[in-house]
C-alpha positions in Angstrom: 36.4 81.1 -7.9 34.4 81.1 -6.0 33.6 79.0 -2.5 33.2 75.5 -2.5 30.2 74.8 -0.7 28.7 70.8 0.0 26.1 69.5 -1.4 22.8 71.5 -2.3 24.8 75.4 -1.7 27.1 73.5 -4.7 24.3 73.6 -6.7 23.1 76.9 -5.9 26.5 78.7 -6.4 26.4 76.9 -9.5 23.3 78.2 -10.9 23.8 81.7 -10.5 25.3 82.3 -7.1 27.3 85.5 -6.8 26.2 86.7 -10.1 22.4 86.8 -9.3 23.0 89.4 -6.9 22.3 93.0 -7.5 25.8 95.0 -8.3 26.8 97.5 -6.4 29.3 100.2 -8.2 33.0 98.9 -7.6 33.6 102.5 -6.7 31.9 103.0 -3.5 28.5 100.8 -2.0 25.3 102.9 -3.3 25.6 105.8 0.3 23.7 109.4 -0.4 25.4 111.7 2.7 27.7 111.9 4.7 27.1 112.5 8.5 29.1 112.1 11.1 32.6 113.5 11.9 35.6 112.7 11.3 37.8 111.6 13.3 40.9 113.4 11.8 39.3 116.8 13.4 39.2 115.5 16.8 42.2 116.5 18.1 41.2 120.1 17.8 38.6 119.6 19.8 40.7 118.5 22.7 40.5 122.6 23.6 37.0 122.4 23.2 36.1 124.4 26.4 33.7 120.9 27.0 36.2 118.7 26.8 37.3 116.9 30.2 39.4 113.8 31.8 36.7 111.4 33.6 40.1 110.1 35.3 42.8 111.5 37.1 46.5 110.9 36.9 45.9 110.1 41.1 43.6 107.9 40.0 45.6 105.9 37.2 48.4 105.7 39.8 46.4 104.5 42.9 45.4 101.5 40.8 49.5 100.7 39.3 52.0 102.5 39.6 55.1 100.2 38.1 53.9 100.6 34.7 57.4 100.1 32.0 57.7 103.4 30.8 55.8 102.4 27.6 52.4 102.8 29.3 49.1 103.3 27.5 48.4 106.9 28.7 47.4 107.4 31.2 42.9 108.3 30.6 44.1 112.1 31.8 44.9 112.5 28.1 41.0 111.3 27.1 38.7 113.6 25.6 35.3 113.2 25.5 32.3 115.6 24.3 29.1 115.6 26.3 27.0 112.9 25.1 29.2 110.3 25.6 28.8 107.1 27.2 32.3 105.3 28.2 32.1 101.6 26.7 27.9 101.9 26.4 27.1 98.2 26.0 23.7 99.3 24.2 23.8 96.1 22.0 25.1 98.1 18.9 28.4 98.4 18.2 30.1 101.5 17.6 32.4 102.9 15.0 36.0 102.9 16.5 39.1 103.3 15.4 42.6 103.2 17.4 45.4 105.1 15.7 49.0 103.9 16.1 50.9 106.6 15.8 49.2 108.4 18.5 47.7 105.3 20.6 44.6 106.9 20.8 41.3 105.3 20.3 38.1 107.2 18.6 35.2 106.0 19.4 31.7 106.9 17.5 29.3 105.5 20.1 26.0 104.1 18.5 23.8 105.8 20.9 25.1 109.1 20.4 28.0 110.9 21.4 31.9 110.2 21.0 35.4 109.4 22.4 39.4 110.4 22.0 41.0 108.0 24.9 45.2 107.9 24.9 45.2 103.9 25.8 48.6 102.9 23.7 51.3 103.2 22.4 53.5 102.5 18.3 53.2 98.9 17.9 50.6 97.6 20.2 47.5 95.6 19.1 44.2 96.6 20.2 42.4 93.7 21.3 39.2 95.2 22.9 36.6 93.1 24.5 34.1 92.7 28.0 37.2 91.5 30.3 35.2 92.0 33.4 32.0 90.8 32.1 29.9 94.5 32.9 28.4 93.8 29.4 30.5 96.5 28.1 34.0 96.8 26.2 36.9 97.0 27.8 39.7 99.2 26.0 42.6 96.8 25.9 46.1 96.5 23.7 49.2 93.5 23.5 52.4 94.7 23.6 54.5 92.2 21.3 57.8 93.4 22.2 57.1 92.2 26.1 53.6 90.6 25.4 52.1 92.1 28.1 48.0 92.3 27.5 47.4 96.5 29.6 43.4 96.4 29.9 41.3 99.2 31.3 38.6 97.7 33.4 35.5 99.4 33.1 33.6 97.9 35.5 35.9 98.9 38.8 37.8 101.7 36.6 41.3 100.0 36.9 44.1 98.8 34.9 45.3 95.4 34.4 48.7 93.7 33.2 49.2 90.6 32.1 52.1 89.2 30.6 51.0 86.4 28.2 52.1 85.9 25.0 55.7 86.8 22.5 56.1 88.8 20.3 55.7 86.6 17.3 51.9 85.3 18.9 49.1 86.6 17.2 46.8 88.0 19.8 43.2 86.0 20.0 41.2 87.2 23.0 37.6 85.3 23.7 34.8 84.2 25.2 36.3 80.5 26.3 35.1 79.2 28.7 31.4 80.7 28.6 31.7 82.9 31.8 30.3 85.9 29.9 33.7 87.4 30.1 36.3 88.0 27.2 39.7 85.5 27.6 43.3 86.3 27.3 44.9 84.1 24.5 47.3 84.1 21.6 47.5 81.2 18.9 51.4 80.6 18.4 51.8 80.5 14.9 55.3 78.5 14.7 53.9 75.2 16.0 49.6 75.9 15.4 49.0 76.4 19.7 46.5 78.1 21.7 47.7 79.2 25.0 44.3 80.6 26.6 43.8 82.3 30.0 40.4 81.1 30.6 38.6 83.7 33.8 36.8 80.8 35.0 38.7 77.6 33.7 42.1 78.3 34.0 45.0 77.6 31.6 45.5 75.3 28.7 47.1 74.9 25.6 45.4 73.2 23.0 47.3 72.6 19.6 45.2 73.2 16.6 46.6 74.9 13.4 49.7 74.7 11.5 52.9 76.8 9.9 52.1 80.2 9.3 49.8 80.0 6.6 46.4 79.1 9.1 44.2 82.4 10.6 43.3 82.1 13.7 39.5 82.9 13.8 37.8 81.7 16.8 34.3 82.6 17.7 31.2 80.6 19.2 30.3 78.2 15.5 28.0 75.9 17.7 25.6 78.4 20.1 27.0 76.6 23.0 28.4 79.8 24.6 31.5 79.2 23.9 34.2 80.7 21.8 35.5 77.3 19.5 39.2 77.3 18.8 38.9 77.4 14.6 41.4 78.3 11.9 41.0 79.6 8.4 43.2 78.2 5.8 44.1 80.2 3.0 46.1 78.1 0.4 43.6 76.0 0.2 40.2 77.6 1.5 39.3 75.5 4.8 38.0 76.5 7.6 38.7 73.8 10.8 37.1 74.2 13.5 37.1 72.9 17.3 33.9 72.9 18.4 33.7 72.6 21.9 30.4 71.1 21.7 29.7 69.9 18.6 33.5 68.9 17.3 36.0 68.6 15.1 34.7 70.5 11.1 36.3 70.9 8.2 34.4 73.1 5.1 35.7 74.5 2.3 34.6 78.4 1.6 36.8 80.8 0.5 40.4 80.9 -1.6 43.3 82.1 -1.0 42.8 85.9 -1.8 39.9 85.8 -0.1 39.4 87.5 4.3 37.6 85.4 6.7 35.1 87.7 8.2 32.9 84.9 10.4 29.1 87.0 11.8 26.1 85.2 12.9 24.6 86.7 10.1 21.6 85.4 10.1 21.3 85.8 14.3 20.4 81.9 15.3 23.3 82.1 18.1 25.9 80.4 16.2 28.6 82.1 13.8 28.4 81.8 10.2 31.6 81.6 8.0 32.3 83.8 6.0 34.6 85.5 3.7 35.9 88.5 2.3 37.0 88.8 -1.6 39.0 92.5 -1.9 38.8 91.4 -6.3 35.2 92.1 -6.1 33.9 93.1 -3.2 31.4 90.3 -2.6 30.7 88.7 0.2 30.2 84.8 0.3 27.8 84.0 3.7 27.4 80.7 4.4 24.9 81.1 7.1 24.0 78.0 9.1 20.4 78.3 9.3 19.7 81.0 6.3 21.5 79.2 3.6 23.8 81.2 1.4 23.9 83.7 0.1 27.2 86.8 -1.9 26.7 90.0 -1.7 28.6 92.7 -3.0 29.7 95.5 -0.9 33.3 96.9 -1.2 36.3 97.3 -3.1 39.8 96.2 -3.2 40.9 98.4 -0.8 38.0 98.1 1.6 39.2 96.6 4.9 35.8 94.5 6.2 34.4 95.5 9.8 31.3 93.2 10.2 29.4 94.1 13.2 25.7 94.3 14.7 25.7 97.6 14.1 22.0 98.3 14.0 21.3 96.8 17.0 18.6 93.3 15.5 20.8 90.5 16.7 22.8 89.6 13.4 26.0 91.0 12.1 25.8 93.5 9.4 28.0 93.3 6.4 30.2 96.7 6.7 33.3 98.5 5.2 36.2 100.4 6.2 37.3 103.0 3.4 40.9 103.6 4.1 41.3 106.8 1.6 38.7 108.8 2.6 38.0 107.6 6.3 34.6 106.8 5.6 32.4 103.2 6.7 30.0 101.4 5.5 27.0 99.8 6.8 24.8 97.6 5.1 22.0 96.7 8.5 20.8 93.5 7.9 17.2 94.7 9.0 17.1 96.5 5.6 16.8 100.3 5.1 19.7 102.5 4.2 22.7 104.2 6.6 24.8 107.3 5.6 28.0 106.6 6.0 30.2 107.7 8.3 33.6 109.4 8.0 35.5 108.1 11.3 39.4 108.2 11.3 41.6 108.2 8.7 44.1 105.8 6.5 46.4 105.0 9.1 44.2 103.7 11.9 43.0 100.5 12.4 39.5 99.5 12.8 38.0 97.9 15.0 35.1 95.3 14.8 32.2 96.0 15.4 31.1 93.9 18.5 
């Protein structure tokens, strides 16, 4: 079943839709060469004489000294390679994974270099974002057991801890007030309430969604610079958007087995509705300016990781393959990108931003 589209898009879908797209092999996207170093080799590089930490325990203690015993590791455990740029903010999404078993982030920078940074522990959920508004992504984790957020602010090299949420809440960080800083927020499945701690606008708790079926998908769908409340309902394939400027909207786009993958695929500044269908590896994208397209990229075991990897302002279709730790990226600007091996089957890929 293809996503249901209104009006002319429904006619386009019926006329060919996904079948009109060139089919890539079901086993993997078409790529001929693997480059890059696997993140699971990074542990060995800890012994490299050029590896060094950039912050010592004394600095971390000066910033914050009353954390619980299971705080994220000290940045003294960092591993760095020459040429790395910490959260470089170059406009291109970096390839990154979070290894829960060790609490380590492995970052492969688009501009060159890499880092392995201990920040988290078993059970933590990675929630990276630009919390201080300096244009660089900050490492952050949400700890469901305590509801605490641990954020390392890149602008000041300081630790921020905030208790915000409960065990079963889903972290949904985004820039809800449009001030250029990621806001701390959680979505509570049982009630459909969003608890938002906006950096400029303060606290609010709107209700948008219901039960445990809805999946929160906040993003800037109307292009006003503020993240909108939104949920995807798999049971009906419906997206419910509470747009901060354009108002409420409900659109059917997807089915019960699809994975929502919203992004700005046409580069117009508005987030587009999109789903990834694992059974066929097809991406169904409803672009706000460019219309509908369907692209086959991936297979049933792959994890979608859309992001702007080439820095052209448009979200690229991409997948992470846990079986071999490979990233397959289809740049929106065309051309080919060799797959990169970075991670392993137990790692959590960090969505490109």
